[in-house]
DRENSEKE-303783 format. One record per residue (C-alpha): x, y, z; residue number from 1. Coordinates in nm, 2 decimals. Each point is the difference from the previous one (the first is absolute). Example, Ala and Ser with C-alpha at 12.3 -4.5 7.8 and 13.67 -1.06 7.14 Angstrom:
% DRENSEKE-303783
PT    east   north      up  num
PT    1.23   -0.45    0.78    1
PT    0.14    0.34   -0.07    2
% end
This chain:
% DRENSEKE-303783
PT    east   north      up  num
PT   -0.01   -0.17   -3.12    1
PT    0.15    0.32   -0.13    2
PT   -0.07    0.25    0.26    3
PT   -0.24    0.28   -0.27    4
PT   -0.22   -0.33   -0.03    5
PT   -0.09    0.07    0.41    6
PT   -0.26    0.22    0.01    7
PT    0.09    0.28    0.29    8
PT    0.36   -0.09    0.10    9
PT    0.37    0.01   -0.17   10
PT    0.18   -0.21    0.10   11
PT    0.34    0.14   -0.09   12
PT   -0.08    0.28    0.18   13
PT   -0.12   -0.28    0.27   14
PT    0.37   -0.12   -0.01   15
PT    0.17    0.34   -0.01   16
PT   -0.21    0.10    0.38   17
PT    0.05   -0.34    0.15   18
PT    0.38    0.04   -0.12   19
PT    0.04    0.34    0.16   20
PT   -0.25   -0.08    0.32   21
PT    0.09   -0.33    0.06   22
PT    0.33   -0.11   -0.15   23
PT    0.11   -0.36   -0.06   24
PT   -0.35   -0.12    0.00   25
PT   -0.10   -0.06   -0.36   26
PT    0.28   -0.22   -0.21   27
PT   -0.16    0.05   -0.34   28
PT   -0.26    0.19   -0.24   29
PT   -0.34   -0.03    0.15   30
PT   -0.31   -0.15   -0.17   31
PT   -0.30   -0.05    0.13   32
PT   -0.42   -0.04    0.01   33
PT   -0.31    0.18    0.04   34
PT   -0.17   -0.24    0.31   35
PT   -0.34   -0.03   -0.08   36
PT   -0.34    0.02    0.25   37
PT    0.02    0.31    0.16   38
PT   -0.25    0.29   -0.12   39
PT    0.18    0.29    0.14   40
PT    0.43    0.03    0.07   41
PT    0.16   -0.17   -0.26   42
PT    0.20   -0.29    0.14   43
PT    0.34   -0.13   -0.21   44
PT    0.21   -0.28    0.04   45
PT    0.38    0.09   -0.10   46
PT    0.35   -0.18   -0.02   47
PT    0.35   -0.01   -0.08   48
PT   -0.02   -0.32   -0.04   49
PT    0.13   -0.14    0.33   50
PT   -0.25    0.25    0.26   51
PT   -0.33    0.11   -0.05   52
PT   -0.17    0.28    0.16   53
PT   -0.35    0.16   -0.05   54
PT   -0.09    0.37   -0.11   55
PT   -0.29    0.20    0.11   56
PT   -0.14    0.30   -0.18   57
PT   -0.31    0.15   -0.03   58
PT   -0.26   -0.03   -0.28   59
PT    0.09    0.17   -0.33   60
PT   -0.12    0.33   -0.05   61
PT   -0.14    0.05    0.37   62
PT   -0.10    0.28    0.17   63
PT   -0.08   -0.05    0.38   64
PT    0.38   -0.08    0.15   65
PT   -0.17   -0.05    0.32   66
PT   -0.19   -0.30   -0.14   67
PT    0.30   -0.18   -0.10   68
PT    0.29    0.11    0.24   69
PT    0.31   -0.15   -0.02   70
PT    0.21    0.12    0.27   71
PT   -0.32   -0.12    0.19   72
PT    0.01   -0.34   -0.09   73
PT    0.40    0.00    0.00   74
PT   -0.06    0.14    0.36   75
PT   -0.19   -0.27    0.20   76
PT    0.20   -0.29   -0.18   77
PT    0.29    0.14    0.10   78
PT   -0.13    0.03    0.36   79
PT   -0.11   -0.36    0.02   80
PT    0.28   -0.16   -0.18   81
PT    0.19   -0.02    0.35   82
PT   -0.35   -0.18    0.17   83
PT   -0.12   -0.32   -0.05   84
PT   -0.24    0.10   -0.25   85
PT    0.09   -0.14   -0.30   86
PT    0.08    0.31   -0.28   87
PT    0.23    0.00   -0.27   88
PT    0.29    0.19    0.08   89
PT    0.02    0.38   -0.14   90
PT    0.34    0.06   -0.19   91
PT   -0.10    0.34   -0.15   92
PT   -0.20    0.33   -0.01   93
PT    0.02    0.24   -0.25   94
PT   -0.22    0.30    0.10   95
PT    0.06    0.20   -0.36   96
PT   -0.21    0.01   -0.28   97
PT    0.23    0.13   -0.24   98
PT    0.26   -0.31    0.13   99
PT   -0.04   -0.14   -0.37  100
PT   -0.05   -0.37    0.07  101
PT   -0.34    0.00    0.07  102
PT   -0.09    0.33   -0.23  103
PT   -0.21    0.26    0.19  104
PT   -0.07   -0.19    0.31  105
PT    0.17   -0.14    0.35  106
PT    0.07   -0.34    0.06  107
PT    0.13   -0.26    0.22  108
PT    0.19   -0.36   -0.02  109
PT   -0.03   -0.28    0.26  110
PT    0.15   -0.32   -0.02  111
PT   -0.22   -0.28   -0.24  112
PT   -0.13   -0.24    0.23  113
PT   -0.09   -0.32   -0.18  114
PT   -0.33   -0.18    0.13  115
PT   -0.38   -0.01   -0.16  116
PT   -0.30    0.21    0.06  117
PT   -0.31   -0.20    0.00  118
PT   -0.28    0.20   -0.11  119
PT   -0.30   -0.27   -0.05  120
PT   -0.15   -0.34    0.14  121
PT    0.11   -0.11   -0.30  122
PT    0.41    0.09   -0.01  123
PT   -0.08   -0.14    0.38  124
PT   -0.12   -0.39   -0.12  125
PT    0.35   -0.12   -0.12  126
PT    0.16    0.04    0.36  127
PT   -0.30   -0.17    0.15  128
PT   -0.23   -0.01    0.32  129
PT    0.24    0.03    0.29  130
PT    0.25    0.25   -0.14  131
PT   -0.24    0.27   -0.13  132
PT   -0.13   -0.05    0.39  133
PT    0.38    0.03    0.11  134
PT    0.03    0.31   -0.25  135
PT   -0.30    0.20    0.05  136
PT    0.05   -0.03    0.42  137
PT    0.35    0.08   -0.03  138
PT   -0.18    0.31   -0.22  139
PT   -0.14    0.09    0.36  140
PT    0.29   -0.09    0.25  141
PT    0.24    0.28   -0.28  142
PT   -0.31    0.27    0.08  143
PT    0.02   -0.07    0.36  144
PT    0.36    0.05   -0.02  145
PT    0.00    0.37   -0.23  146
PT   -0.29    0.15    0.26  147
PT    0.30   -0.11    0.28  148
PT    0.23    0.20   -0.11  149
PT    0.02    0.36    0.22  150
PT    0.04    0.25   -0.32  151
PT    0.18    0.23    0.25  152
PT    0.27   -0.26    0.03  153
PT    0.06   -0.05   -0.36  154
PT   -0.01    0.40   -0.08  155
PT   -0.36    0.00   -0.09  156
PT   -0.19    0.20    0.29  157
PT   -0.07    0.28   -0.30  158
PT   -0.14   -0.27   -0.26  159
PT   -0.38    0.10    0.05  160
PT   -0.24    0.12    0.17  161
PT   -0.19   -0.22    0.23  162
PT   -0.24    0.23    0.22  163
PT   -0.32    0.02   -0.25  164
PT    0.15   -0.30   -0.25  165
PT   -0.37   -0.16   -0.06  166
PT   -0.11    0.31   -0.04  167
PT    0.14    0.12   -0.28  168
PT    0.04   -0.31   -0.19  169
PT   -0.37   -0.05   -0.01  170
PT    0.03    0.37   -0.14  171
PT    0.27   -0.02   -0.21  172
PT   -0.20   -0.33   -0.17  173
PT   -0.32    0.21    0.05  174
PT    0.14    0.25   -0.21  175
PT    0.13   -0.24   -0.26  176
PT   -0.30   -0.15   -0.04  177
PT   -0.14    0.34   -0.14  178
PT    0.28    0.07   -0.21  179
PT   -0.08   -0.34   -0.17  180
PT   -0.43    0.04    0.00  181
PT   -0.10   -0.04   -0.38  182
PT   -0.33   -0.24    0.09  183
PT   -0.21   -0.09    0.27  184
PT    0.14   -0.26    0.23  185
PT   -0.25   -0.15    0.25  186
PT    0.09   -0.03    0.36  187
PT    0.33    0.19   -0.01  188
PT   -0.12    0.30    0.17  189
PT   -0.19   -0.20    0.27  190
PT    0.38   -0.21    0.05  191
PT    0.18    0.33    0.03  192
PT   -0.23    0.15    0.20  193
PT    0.00   -0.32    0.29  194
PT    0.37    0.00    0.01  195
PT   -0.04    0.34    0.04  196
PT   -0.25   -0.06    0.34  197
PT    0.13   -0.31    0.08  198
PT    0.37    0.16    0.00  199
PT    0.24   -0.24    0.29  200
PT    0.27    0.13    0.25  201
PT    0.33   -0.10   -0.15  202
PT    0.22   -0.27    0.14  203
PT    0.35    0.12    0.05  204
PT    0.15    0.18   -0.26  205
PT    0.27   -0.19   -0.19  206
PT    0.15   -0.03   -0.32  207
PT   -0.27   -0.08   -0.28  208
PT    0.12   -0.11   -0.34  209
PT   -0.34    0.09   -0.16  210
PT   -0.06   -0.28   -0.24  211
PT    0.09   -0.28    0.20  212
PT   -0.08   -0.37   -0.21  213
PT    0.16   -0.26   -0.14  214
PT    0.06    0.07   -0.32  215
PT    0.20    0.33    0.14  216
PT    0.26   -0.25    0.12  217
PT    0.24   -0.28   -0.07  218
PT    0.01   -0.39    0.09  219
PT    0.31   -0.12   -0.02  220
PT    0.11   -0.38   -0.03  221
PT   -0.06   -0.11    0.36  222
PT   -0.35    0.21   -0.05  223
PT    0.14    0.25    0.22  224
PT   -0.09    0.43   -0.06  225
PT    0.32    0.08   -0.14  226
PT   -0.09    0.35   -0.09  227
PT   -0.27    0.26    0.04  228
PT   -0.09    0.21   -0.26  229
PT   -0.16    0.31   -0.11  230
PT    0.03    0.24    0.22  231
PT   -0.17    0.30   -0.15  232
PT   -0.26    0.01    0.23  233
PT    0.20   -0.01    0.30  234
PT   -0.05    0.21    0.30  235
PT   -0.02   -0.01    0.40  236
PT   -0.40   -0.02    0.10  237
PT   -0.23   -0.31    0.09  238
PT    0.10   -0.32   -0.11  239
PT   -0.34   -0.21    0.05  240
PT   -0.01    0.15   -0.34  241
PT    0.24   -0.19   -0.12  242
PT   -0.18   -0.31    0.19  243
PT   -0.34    0.13   -0.18  244
PT    0.18   -0.02   -0.33  245
PT    0.12   -0.37    0.02  246
PT   -0.32   -0.10    0.12  247
PT   -0.16    0.12   -0.28  248
PT    0.24   -0.14   -0.21  249
PT   -0.08   -0.33    0.16  250
PT   -0.38   -0.01   -0.02  251
PT   -0.14   -0.11   -0.33  252
PT   -0.08    0.19   -0.31  253
PT   -0.33   -0.14   -0.12  254
PT    0.07    0.18   -0.32  255
PT    0.10   -0.29   -0.31  256
PT    0.24    0.10   -0.25  257
PT    0.08    0.33    0.21  258
PT    0.33    0.20   -0.10  259
PT    0.09    0.03    0.37  260
PT    0.02   -0.29    0.21  261
PT    0.05   -0.11    0.35  262
PT    0.15   -0.36    0.15  263
PT   -0.24   -0.09    0.19  264
PT   -0.12   -0.25   -0.20  265
PT    0.33   -0.23   -0.03  266
PT    0.00   -0.32    0.18  267
PT    0.14    0.03    0.36  268
PT   -0.03    0.37    0.05  269
PT   -0.08    0.09    0.32  270
PT   -0.36    0.16    0.12  271
PT    0.00    0.38    0.03  272
PT   -0.11   -0.07    0.38  273
PT    0.34   -0.23   -0.01  274
PT    0.18    0.33   -0.05  275
PT   -0.14    0.25    0.19  276
PT    0.06   -0.28    0.30  277
PT    0.33    0.00   -0.07  278
PT    0.06    0.32   -0.02  279
PT   -0.16    0.12    0.28  280
PT    0.21   -0.27    0.19  281
PT    0.36    0.08   -0.09  282
PT   -0.04    0.38   -0.01  283
PT   -0.24    0.05    0.35  284
PT   -0.20    0.24   -0.22  285
PT   -0.43    0.00    0.08  286
PT   -0.10   -0.11   -0.38  287
PT   -0.33    0.04    0.14  288
PT   -0.11    0.28   -0.28  289
PT    0.13   -0.21   -0.23  290
PT   -0.31   -0.01   -0.27  291
PT    0.05    0.38    0.01  292
PT    0.33    0.04   -0.13  293
PT   -0.11   -0.33   -0.26  294
PT   -0.28    0.16   -0.13  295
PT    0.21    0.33   -0.05  296
PT    0.25   -0.20   -0.23  297
PT   -0.28   -0.13   -0.23  298
PT   -0.13    0.41   -0.04  299
PT    0.37    0.10   -0.07  300
PT    0.01   -0.25   -0.20  301
PT   -0.29    0.10   -0.23  302
PT    0.08    0.31    0.01  303
PT    0.36   -0.12   -0.16  304
PT   -0.20   -0.14   -0.26  305
PT   -0.26    0.23   -0.08  306
PT    0.29    0.20   -0.06  307
PT    0.15   -0.25   -0.24  308
PT   -0.32    0.02   -0.17  309
PT   -0.04    0.37   -0.03  310
PT    0.33    0.01   -0.17  311
PT   -0.09   -0.32   -0.24  312
PT   -0.33    0.18   -0.10  313
PT    0.20    0.32   -0.13  314
PT    0.25   -0.20   -0.14  315
PT    0.27    0.08    0.20  316
PT    0.10   -0.41    0.14  317
PT   -0.01   -0.28   -0.25  318
PT    0.12   -0.38    0.06  319
PT   -0.16   -0.36    0.04  320
PT   -0.28    0.02    0.29  321
PT   -0.01    0.36    0.04  322
PT   -0.44   -0.02   -0.19  323
PT   -0.09   -0.17    0.25  324
PT    0.12    0.20    0.30  325
PT   -0.34    0.18    0.02  326
PT   -0.19   -0.28    0.09  327
PT    0.20   -0.11    0.28  328
PT   -0.04    0.33    0.15  329
PT   -0.39   -0.09    0.15  330
PT    0.18   -0.38    0.13  331
PT    0.21    0.23    0.24  332
PT   -0.23    0.23    0.08  333
PT   -0.24   -0.27    0.12  334
PT    0.28   -0.18    0.18  335
PT    0.10    0.32    0.18  336
PT   -0.35    0.03    0.11  337
PT   -0.07   -0.34    0.09  338
PT    0.34   -0.04    0.19  339
PT   -0.07    0.34    0.22  340
PT   -0.41   -0.10    0.07  341
PT    0.05   -0.34    0.10  342
PT    0.35   -0.04    0.07  343
PT    0.28   -0.27   -0.17  344
PT   -0.20   -0.30    0.07  345
PT   -0.24    0.04   -0.27  346
PT    0.18    0.26   -0.16  347
% end
């Protein structure tokens, strides 16, 4: 693919930068492709014909640099790379937005890790129930590994503010909801208020991924997690927010033809209770309030989907499935209310 055909990345200039910063790394002209699937930062696979790398940069025309912080992503994978947590090897961080390789934006380069990001129950079907079960359980084990890393020991003591984390998260997503309000949504304010009244005492702080789910990891040919990806929401905070999101994505959505899917319907997929019990046994953390964290995950996704729906109504988002996003928001609200009020057994 010619460099001019790759939006947001100039491969000739990238080659020049890599030659200057990492002499001898690249052995020929670079070609590349945009990796589909992400809805935020742009991800490219580039190669010199022998070795492959991945480049991450903010979306084209982005405004809020803090929402697409390349230095932050690069910092966390650099800190975790020497640990047992599987992340790609970092190669280069360029913080100068005038670098020319990624016009108008900072970016970073990391190694390319082969593997499969399973996004749906249908994609898990070919590997069968036993392998599916093993893959999902390993997702829990790797999360425990992440949450066991001492932030200070890897240079991330100042990576976030754990004190008051849940309260700030709830207020943040409440503001996001207000910014997207353009219709009546039955139950959304009730869910937000109920979450506020039942705010739990946080678990001991840890490095939080922020969007931990099966399609944000790469599974290798031996069904092991080869790498955790998409660290743009990572911080120091309450680790049970990661578990709550993982549990949410392991619950049936009950929304046929939904453009958003969970893997819960896959044959062999462990139940939410199994995932919670495994995490508790291996981490030693108190998970008695996990229904709150799971309900919060339903609320957060409802707000995200409502934002997408709002942009769709303004003509700012186009593509397959976006016309059905709005119908899905009440489903997430209902699941959130049910989970919070009756717990996971009935939720």
